[in-house]
C-alpha positions as CSV (number, residue, x, y, z in Angstrom):
1,X,22.9,105.6,-48.1
2,X,19.8,103.6,-47.1
3,X,20.3,100.1,-45.8
4,X,17.0,98.2,-46.2
5,X,18.1,95.3,-43.9
6,X,18.8,97.7,-41.0
7,X,15.3,99.2,-41.3
8,X,13.7,95.8,-41.5
9,X,15.5,94.6,-38.3
10,X,14.4,97.8,-36.5
11,X,10.8,97.3,-37.6
12,X,10.9,93.6,-36.5
13,X,12.4,94.3,-33.1
14,X,10.2,97.4,-32.5
15,X,7.0,95.5,-33.3
16,X,8.2,92.5,-31.4
17,X,8.7,94.5,-28.2
18,X,5.2,95.9,-28.4
19,X,3.6,92.4,-29.1
20,X,5.7,90.7,-26.4
21,X,4.8,93.3,-23.9
22,X,1.1,92.4,-24.5
23,X,1.8,88.7,-24.5
24,X,3.7,89.0,-21.2
25,X,0.8,90.9,-19.6
26,X,-1.7,88.2,-20.8
27,X,0.7,85.3,-19.8
28,X,1.0,84.1,-23.4
29,X,4.3,82.3,-24.4
30,X,6.8,84.6,-26.1
31,X,7.0,82.3,-29.1
32,X,3.3,83.2,-29.9
33,X,4.2,86.9,-29.8
34,X,7.1,86.4,-32.2
35,X,4.9,84.4,-34.6
36,X,2.2,87.1,-34.5
37,X,4.9,89.7,-35.2
38,X,5.9,87.8,-38.3
39,X,2.3,87.5,-39.5
40,X,1.8,91.2,-39.1
41,X,5.1,92.4,-40.5
42,X,5.7,89.7,-43.2
43,X,5.0,89.8,-46.9
44,X,1.5,88.2,-46.3
45,X,0.6,90.8,-43.7
46,X,1.4,94.5,-43.8
47,X,4.4,93.9,-46.0
48,X,6.7,95.9,-43.7
49,X,9.8,93.8,-44.5
50,X,11.6,94.6,-47.7
51,X,14.8,92.5,-47.5
52,X,13.0,89.2,-46.9
53,X,15.9,87.0,-48.1
54,X,18.5,88.7,-45.9
55,X,16.2,88.4,-42.9
56,X,15.6,84.7,-43.6
57,X,19.4,84.1,-43.6
58,X,19.8,85.8,-40.2
59,X,16.8,83.7,-39.0
60,X,18.6,80.5,-40.0
61,X,21.5,81.5,-37.7
62,X,18.9,81.8,-35.0
63,X,18.0,78.1,-35.4
64,X,21.7,77.2,-35.3
65,X,22.2,79.2,-32.1
66,X,19.1,77.7,-30.4
67,X,20.1,74.1,-31.1
68,X,23.7,74.8,-30.2
69,X,22.7,76.1,-26.7
70,X,20.4,73.1,-26.2
71,X,23.3,70.8,-27.1
72,X,25.4,72.5,-24.4
73,X,22.7,72.2,-21.8
74,X,21.9,68.6,-22.7
75,X,25.4,67.1,-22.8
76,X,26.8,64.0,-24.5
77,X,26.1,61.8,-21.5
78,X,22.4,62.6,-21.6
79,X,22.3,61.9,-25.3
80,X,23.8,58.4,-24.7
81,X,21.2,57.8,-22.1
82,X,18.4,58.4,-24.6
83,X,19.9,56.6,-27.6
84,X,17.3,53.9,-27.2
85,X,14.5,56.5,-27.1
86,X,15.9,58.0,-30.3
87,X,15.4,54.8,-32.2
88,X,12.3,53.5,-30.5
89,X,10.2,56.6,-29.8
90,X,11.5,58.4,-32.9
91,X,10.8,55.5,-35.3
92,X,7.4,54.8,-33.7
93,X,6.3,58.4,-34.0
94,X,7.4,58.8,-37.6
95,X,6.2,55.5,-39.0
96,X,2.9,55.5,-37.1
97,X,2.1,59.0,-38.4
98,X,3.2,58.0,-41.9
99,X,0.9,54.9,-41.9
100,X,-2.1,56.7,-40.5
101,X,-1.8,59.5,-43.0
102,X,-1.2,57.0,-45.9
103,X,-4.3,55.0,-45.2
104,X,-6.5,58.1,-44.7
105,X,-5.3,59.6,-48.0
106,X,-5.7,56.3,-49.9
107,X,-9.2,56.0,-48.5
108,X,-9.9,59.6,-49.8
109,X,-8.8,58.6,-53.3
110,X,-5.2,59.8,-53.4
111,X,-2.7,57.8,-55.2
112,X,0.0,55.9,-53.2
113,X,2.8,58.2,-54.1
114,X,0.9,61.3,-53.0
115,X,-0.3,59.5,-49.8
116,X,3.3,58.6,-48.8
117,X,4.6,62.1,-49.6
118,X,1.8,63.7,-47.4
119,X,2.7,61.1,-44.7
120,X,6.3,62.3,-44.8
121,X,5.2,65.9,-44.3
122,X,2.9,65.1,-41.4
123,X,5.5,63.0,-39.7
124,X,7.9,65.9,-39.2
125,X,7.8,68.6,-36.6
126,X,9.5,72.0,-36.3
127,X,12.6,71.3,-34.1
128,X,13.1,74.9,-33.3
129,X,9.6,75.7,-32.2
130,X,9.2,72.6,-30.1
131,X,12.5,73.0,-28.4
132,X,11.9,76.7,-27.8
133,X,8.7,75.9,-26.0
134,X,10.4,73.2,-23.8
135,X,13.3,75.6,-23.1
136,X,11.0,78.4,-22.0
137,X,9.3,76.0,-19.6
138,X,12.7,74.6,-18.4
139,X,11.5,71.1,-19.4
140,X,14.4,70.1,-21.7
141,X,15.9,67.8,-19.0
142,X,12.6,66.3,-17.9
143,X,11.6,62.7,-18.9
144,X,9.1,64.0,-21.5
145,X,11.6,66.6,-22.6
146,X,14.3,64.1,-23.3
147,X,11.8,61.8,-25.2
148,X,10.7,64.8,-27.3
149,X,14.3,65.7,-28.1
150,X,15.0,62.1,-29.0
151,X,12.1,62.1,-31.5
152,X,13.2,65.4,-33.0
153,X,16.8,64.1,-33.4
154,X,15.3,61.0,-35.2
155,X,13.2,63.3,-37.5
156,X,16.3,65.4,-38.4
157,X,18.1,62.1,-39.4
158,X,15.2,60.4,-41.2
159,X,14.3,63.5,-43.3
160,X,17.3,62.9,-45.5
161,X,16.1,59.4,-46.7
162,X,12.7,60.9,-47.2
163,X,14.1,63.5,-49.5
164,X,16.0,60.8,-51.5
165,X,12.8,58.8,-51.8
166,X,10.5,61.7,-52.8
167,X,11.6,61.9,-56.5
168,X,10.9,58.2,-56.9
169,X,7.3,58.8,-55.7
170,X,6.9,61.2,-58.6
171,X,8.2,58.6,-61.1
172,X,11.8,59.6,-61.0
173,X,14.7,57.1,-61.1
174,X,17.8,56.7,-59.0
175,X,19.9,54.3,-57.1
176,X,18.4,54.7,-53.6
177,X,20.5,51.9,-52.1
178,X,23.8,53.5,-53.0
179,X,22.6,56.9,-51.9
180,X,21.5,55.7,-48.5
181,X,24.8,53.7,-48.0
182,X,26.8,56.8,-48.9
183,X,24.8,58.9,-46.6
184,X,25.2,56.4,-43.8
185,X,28.9,56.3,-44.3
186,X,29.1,60.1,-44.2
187,X,26.9,60.2,-41.1
188,X,29.1,57.7,-39.3
189,X,32.1,59.7,-40.2
190,X,30.6,62.8,-38.7
191,X,29.7,60.9,-35.5
192,X,33.2,59.6,-35.1
193,X,34.7,63.1,-35.8
194,X,32.3,64.7,-33.2
195,X,33.3,62.1,-30.6
196,X,37.0,62.6,-31.2
197,X,36.7,66.4,-31.0
198,X,34.6,66.2,-27.9
199,X,37.0,63.9,-26.2
200,X,40.4,65.1,-27.3
201,X,40.5,68.3,-29.4
202,X,38.0,70.8,-28.1
203,X,38.9,70.6,-24.3
204,X,42.6,71.3,-25.1
205,X,41.7,74.0,-27.6
206,X,39.4,75.8,-25.1
207,X,42.0,75.5,-22.3
208,X,44.6,77.2,-24.5
209,X,42.1,79.9,-25.5
210,X,41.0,80.4,-21.9
211,X,44.6,81.0,-20.9
212,X,44.8,84.1,-23.0
213,X,42.0,85.6,-20.9
214,X,40.6,87.2,-24.1
215,X,36.8,87.3,-24.1
216,X,36.7,88.0,-27.8
217,X,39.0,85.1,-28.7
218,X,36.9,82.7,-26.6
219,X,33.6,83.9,-28.1
220,X,34.9,83.6,-31.6
221,X,36.3,80.1,-31.0
222,X,32.8,79.0,-29.7
223,X,31.0,80.5,-32.7
224,X,33.5,78.9,-35.1
225,X,32.9,75.5,-33.6
226,X,29.2,76.0,-33.8
227,X,29.0,77.3,-37.4
228,X,31.6,74.9,-38.7
229,X,29.9,71.8,-37.4
230,X,26.5,73.0,-38.7
231,X,28.1,73.6,-42.1
232,X,29.8,70.2,-42.0
233,X,26.5,68.3,-41.5
234,X,24.6,70.4,-44.0
235,X,27.3,69.8,-46.6
236,X,26.9,66.0,-46.5
237,X,23.1,66.2,-46.7
238,X,22.2,66.1,-43.0
239,X,20.3,68.9,-41.2
240,X,22.4,71.9,-40.2
241,X,20.3,72.1,-37.0
242,X,21.5,68.6,-36.1
243,X,25.1,69.8,-36.7
244,X,24.6,72.8,-34.3
245,X,23.2,70.4,-31.7
246,X,26.2,68.1,-32.1
247,X,28.5,71.2,-31.7
248,X,26.8,72.0,-28.4
249,X,27.4,68.4,-27.3
250,X,31.1,68.8,-28.1
251,X,31.3,72.0,-26.0
252,X,29.3,70.3,-23.2
253,X,32.1,67.9,-22.5
254,X,34.5,70.8,-21.7
255,X,34.9,72.4,-18.3
256,X,34.2,75.7,-20.0
257,X,30.7,74.8,-21.1
258,X,28.9,77.1,-18.7
259,X,31.2,80.0,-19.7
260,X,30.5,79.2,-23.3
261,X,26.7,79.1,-22.7
262,X,26.7,82.4,-20.9
263,X,28.6,84.1,-23.8
264,X,26.4,82.7,-26.6
265,X,23.0,83.3,-24.9
266,X,22.5,86.9,-26.0
267,X,23.2,86.0,-29.7
268,X,20.8,83.1,-29.4
269,X,18.0,85.3,-28.1
270,X,18.5,87.9,-30.8
271,X,18.8,85.6,-33.8
272,X,16.2,83.2,-32.6
273,X,13.7,86.0,-32.3
274,X,14.2,86.7,-36.0
275,X,13.6,83.1,-36.9
276,X,10.2,82.9,-35.1
277,X,9.2,86.3,-36.5
């Protein structure tokens, strides 16, 4: 019995190995190699991938794993140190970009709704691509790396109000105030839950799991924490990538964070490569 997904994954990884070998020889970042592999193998290239939807689902897990490991490496203490940067640098970048694009589009003859929508699009970045580049260069914990991460966190939060406003730009109706207040309440609840888990629940849980000396049980516990937190944030309307990052912060407060990171890294590399392809 033929399994299309298995063949697609074999094609992706086989082609990626060849492209990455060339990129390594030319000192080109691996992320460029993955992107080139996707261009060649994807539906708009040679069309080598048949089970596109299934591959995309696996790729989303790659984003979750990437943000999860970055959260572990960054730690909750580091996040608290950049909380001002999240608000200042993040809001400055988003709203400055939005205003610049808005005035350019209006000057070119676009209506205000279209100009604002294009401003929304231009103000957002790809969290996974930017953080992957910083991680490859070991710059996550540098001053500019922390500022970049702060901006990306703000973007992952502000994208939800943007999605709520977008239908109104097209002439739709809706109670924006109530929606934003409900979202803020849900977000606050998630933050409180993450803090309580990081402080009281997860350290005790990982201690009990570690006592069993079962590698499989420890790995499954880590994966459950990661996926469950990502699912929780996505279910209330926030980014699942933000949830994965918060899950990493939860683990970072435990004495088993380094052990957790070493166990999850192979899965991150495999699934992340699928995302960039």
